C-alpha positions, 0 to 999 in steps of 0.5 A: 839580141839582134832580131834576124826576122824570120820564124822561131822554133822554141824546145821548151826543155832542151838538154844540152851535151853538158847535161844542163837544161835551157828552159824554152831554148829558142831558135831563129831561121829563115826558109826560102821555098817550098816544103813538098808533100813527101816532106823530104826536099829540104836544104838545110844551109849551115851558116859561119861563125860570123853568118846569121840565116839571113842566106838571102843576103850572103849566099844569094846570088846561088838562092832562087829558081835554077840557082844552086838552092833552086827554091822551086825544087827544094825547101831551104832552111838556115837556121842561127846557131844557138849562142848567137847574137841573131835571135837563137837563145845565147847570152843576151837572152833573158833566162826565163828561171830569173828573169835577168839576160844570161851574160857570163851564166849562159852555159858553154854550147857545142855544135852538136848542141846546135845540130840537135837543136835545129834538128829538133826545129827542121822534124817536129816544128818544120815537120820534115821527114827527110833532108835531101842535103846539108851543106856549109863552109867552117864552122857551118861546115863542121855542123853539116859534118855533124849533121851526118853523123847524127842524123845519119838516116835522115840526112841524103847528103853532106857538102861540108866545105872549109873544115875537118872533123876535128881541130888541134890545138893550134887550130883551136888558138887561132881560132 
C-alpha cells in the first residue's frame, strides 16, 4: 500500500451500504489551512478516480493564501477514497480478522460508502460542525453530489464538475 502521507482516521466498525462491516476502516487524508473556532470553514475537495489526497500536487496552483482554495480563510480537506492504494483501506490492506491481504476478498464499495466514511472522519475525527463547500470533478464530482445528498443539513454548497447524477450502461462500460 502506498503511503500518501498526511493523517489517518480509523472507524472501528464501518458498515458498508451492502451490509458488510469493515473492521478498522481507515482513511488517509491531507489538510491545508486552519479550522476556525466555529468549526465551519471546511472545504472538502474530492479527487477523481486516478487522483489522491495530495491536492497540493494536482490542483496546487489553486491552493494557498488568496487562491481559490484560500488557506487563510478555509480549512481544506482532501481524503483518499475507500478502496484506493494510497493508505485508505482497500484490496492491498491487511484484513484485521484474517491477518492476510484482502485482495479479491475486499468487498465492493460505493461512492456512498466513501462519503459516509469521509463524513465520519470530518465530523467525528476532525471535529468540524459544518462544511462550507464540497468540490470535485469526475468521480470527485460524484462524491460532491453524494455529500450534498447525504449531509444536506451540514453542507452549505457543492461544486460538481464533470459528472451526472447517474450513468447509463454505455457510460459504465466506457469507464
